[in-house]
N, C-alpha and C positions, 0 to 999 in steps of 0.2 A: 748622433742625437740630430733627428731633420728640424731644426727651428727656423727653416726661410718664411721669408714676410712674405707675404702676396702685396699686391699694389704698387710691381716692378713694373709697370706699364711703359714709362719713357724710357727708360731702361733699357728693356726688350725691342722696343720699336726702334730704337739710337740702333742698337747691335744688328737689326735686321733691316736698315733702313726704310721703315714703315713710316705712315703716315699714323700717329696715332688714333687720330678721328676715326678710324677706318677697322680699330682693333675692338673687340669687346673684353673687356678686362671684369671676370667673373669669380676673379682672385679676392679681389677689394669690395667689400658689400657695403654698398655707396648707396645711399636713398635711390634708385633709380628716376624719379622727379628732378631727380637735381636740388639746388639749392633754392629758396622760396625768392619768388622775381624781384621783390623791389630790394635783395642783395647784392647787385648789379650797382643799381641807380646811387644804393647806399656807399658802396665802394667808390665810385666814382664824385662822389661828394665830400669823400676824407680824402682827397690825393692831396689836397693842398695842404694837408697835415703832416704829409711824410717831412716836410723839412723842419718836424721840430718834435722831441721825446716825446713819446705816448705818458700817459700818467705812470706813476710806478707801479700800482697794484691794481689798474681800471676800476675803482669802483662805482662805476656807474653800472659796467656789464656785470660786476659784481650782483649789485642791487637787482637788476636786471632778472639773474640767475635766481637769487633768492626769492624774490616774487614768484618765479615762474614753478622752485621746487617745492615753495610753503615753507620755508624757512628762515631764521635770520639772518641778514647780509652778514652779519659776524662770524658765520658759520661756513661761507663760500671763501674758497682761497682758487682763483683762476692761475690757469698755467698757458704754456706753449702747447698744448696737445697732450694726450692722456700720458703717451712713452713718457714725455718727460716729465710727467707729475711722478709717475713711476719711480723713475730713478733719483728724483728729488726726493720722493718720501725715503729709498731707502737707505739716501743718505744721512737725513734729516732726523728719521724716526728711527736710529739702527733696533734690532734684538738679534741677540745671539744664536734663534732658533726660530726657523720661520718655515711652515706649513704649507705648501702649494695644494690646491682639491685643482688633483689632475683630471683632463686637462684643463690647461691655460694660455694662455697668450703666450708668447715665445718672448717678452720681454721680462715678466717675470722671472722667467731662468735667467736672463741676464743679469736682471738687479740683483737677485739673491741665489747664486750659483751653487750655492752651499745647501739650498731647502730641502726638504721632504716633501715626497709627495705622497698624498692621502686620495682615499674619493671618500667624497660626502656622505655624513651618516657612519662611516669607521673612525678608529680609534685615535684620535691624533696626536700629534708630538705636543712638545709644549712652546710658547713665544708665540709671535706673530701667524693667524692664519689666512691665509688669501683666496677668497674665493669669485666666481663670476656669477653673476645672473643676468642674462642666461648666459649658460657656459660660450667659453669661445675654445672650441671650435665648432662642440657639437649643435648645441644650439639650443639646448636642453634647459631647462628653467626649473629651479626649486619653488613648489608653493609657498608662498609670501608667509602666510601661517608657519612655515615650517622654519622658514628663515628668520624669521620676527622670532620664534620661541626659541631657537637656540641663542641670536644675538643677546637676547636679554636676560638668557638664563646664564648666560659664561661671561667668567671674566677675562677672557683672553682678547688680547689686544686683537684687531681684524681690518681688513679691508677688504672690503667688496666695490668689484669691477662692475659698474653698470652699461657699459659702452653703449650696450644694443638694447638696454630695457624701453624704452620709447617703441621700439617693434614689437615688446611681448604687451605692450599695453596692461600693464600690472603694476601693481604698487612698488614704491620705490623704497629702498631703506634709509633713504634721507632723512623719512618723518620718526627715523630711531635714534640719529645723532645727538641731540639734545639732550638724550636719557643714556647715553652711553659714551663717558669720556672717553675710550678708546677705540672707537670705531671712526673709521675714515671710508667714506663712498666717492667711489669715483667716479665720472659722468665725461662723457665725449661730444664735444658737437662735430667729430665728423661725421660718423654714421649716416644721425637721421637728419641732420640740418646738411648735409654735403658738402662739408668744408675742409677736406682734407687737407687740401693745398696749403689752408690761413694756420692749421694747427691749435687749436682752442679746445681745451678741458678744461676741470676744476674739480675741487675735491671740497666733499663735504662731510664736517665734523662738528665737533661739541666746540663750542667756543673758545674754549681753555687750550683746547688742543691746536684748532687754527691759528690761534693767537702766537702759539709756541713756534709754532713750521714758518708763521710769518717772519717773526725775527728772523730765520736764519734765512730767507728766501731772496735771490739775486732779484732785482730789480728790473722793469723791462720788459718780461715776458710776451707781452702778446701786440702787436703790431697796431699801429689806428686805425687800419685799413683793416683787419682781421676782426679787432670791437665793434668797427663800423657793419660790417657784414652780420656777426654774429647777434647785435641788436637789432639788426633789419628781420632777420631768419626768427627771431623770439617773437618777435611782433605778430609775422604773420600765421596765426592759429587757424586758418582755415586751409593753407599748403600743409601742413604739420596735420590734421586731421584726414586729407584725403592721400595722404604718403602711408599713414596707419591702416587705409580701408584697402587700400590697393595692397598693399604687403600681406595683409591677414587674405584677401581673396586669393592673391599669387599663391601664397603657400600652399591654402589648401588643394585648390588645382594642381598645383606642380607635384605636392606628395602623391595625388590620387595617380598621378603620371609614371612617376618614379616606380611605384610598385608592380608595374604592368611590364616591368624592362629584365631580363633574365641577368641574374647574376647581380642587381644591385640593390644594394638594402639602406635604403636611408634612416638615418636617426631623428626621430620626432623633434622638431625646432618650433621652438618663439620665436625666432629673429628672424632676419631677412637673409639668410643661408641656409644650405644644410648640407651636412656633412654622409657621405654614402660610403658605406664598405662595400669591396667591388672582390668579384671572384675573376678577374683581370690584373696584371698590373697595376697601377695608379700611373708608374712614369709612362707607359704606353699611352695609356685615355690623354695624358697630359700633353703629349707629343701630338697626338692626333688632333687634339682640339687646336695646338698652336700652329698647325701645319694649317687650318681651316681660318688664322688670325681671331682664337679667342684664346683666354688665360684663365686655367683653373688654378687651383693650389691643391698641390701635393701633399698631405699630410700623414703620406707612411712613414713609420716610425717616430712619430710624436709623442712625448711621452704620454701613456693613458690612454692613447687612440691605438686599438687593436688590427694586425694585420693590414691589409692594403686599403687606402683610404684617399678620398678627395674630398674638398671643399668649396663650392660655389655656390653667388650670390644668386638672392632670388632678385628678378629686376623686372620690368614690363612684361606684357603677353607674347607682342615679338619678339622680342629679346629671349624667353621662358620658352617657345615653342621651337628657335634655331637653338638651344642649348639642347633640347630634347631629340631634336633632328639629329645632332650632331653624336650625341650618344647612342641612337637608335644605331646609324651611318654605323659608329664603332664596332658596335655589338656585331652588326651583321657581316662584318669584315673580318672579325678575329673567333 
């Protein structure tokens, strides 16, 4: 089973003796505009706090996230990134049976290695249901009305991963959490807010469920620098709007260009990346890109992904044109 992560920029550059600043990492789908400008000053302004413990459960950040998402602060549990929260939930909210709507982020396979795999809309097993909206790695999204009706019409415990929801510019399932006592919605500040190196994520759920989970929670999951950066990122709504507009524009442009390439079949995406199926070996394409100091993510063998496939980020027009040029060069020589 191929479950390799993307985002291995530093490891790859260390092994090859490259300057990481000269490498285009398309394997990690991060906002190409980077963090909001005020993030850097916020981090510098918090440096004198590193000699003290952060607050155990970062209530100020939890309140800011609750306000942004339109939920009660008692519904928010902040953590050290989405991956850390996934594994915490697997330990603290155990279920004998788990159904993963595949394909799905690799850490769900690690957190629940015995889970059954299903496609959305098919008959499911019992126990916890895990799905991503939009999907990772395909980028496909379920209509919110369809997801809402299923969540409110079912009594099954559910975990909805919305790590890429901001790029989709669509309603969030957090609005349903107060009405659904066994629903958790995972949100990330890694992708849209471009803070992967600081590790910040959050869970939203019914107040009673969040209270139970918080009672089992290890303290000090979010550093003072991460909290300062997150608060600054949330405050800059203009940067957020520019990010949505950029990805929306580039996604449409890139989609049209990809369909012109022979042997390349992109999946319709609502996120900031594309999964494409190939008539060539994905490993050959990834090696070709790497020789040009660009990193793709090989998704061949991923549970729920058919055939040869790669995933890559949507970035700025200049970077997208470089990606497209490398695709064309590879296809011309293979």
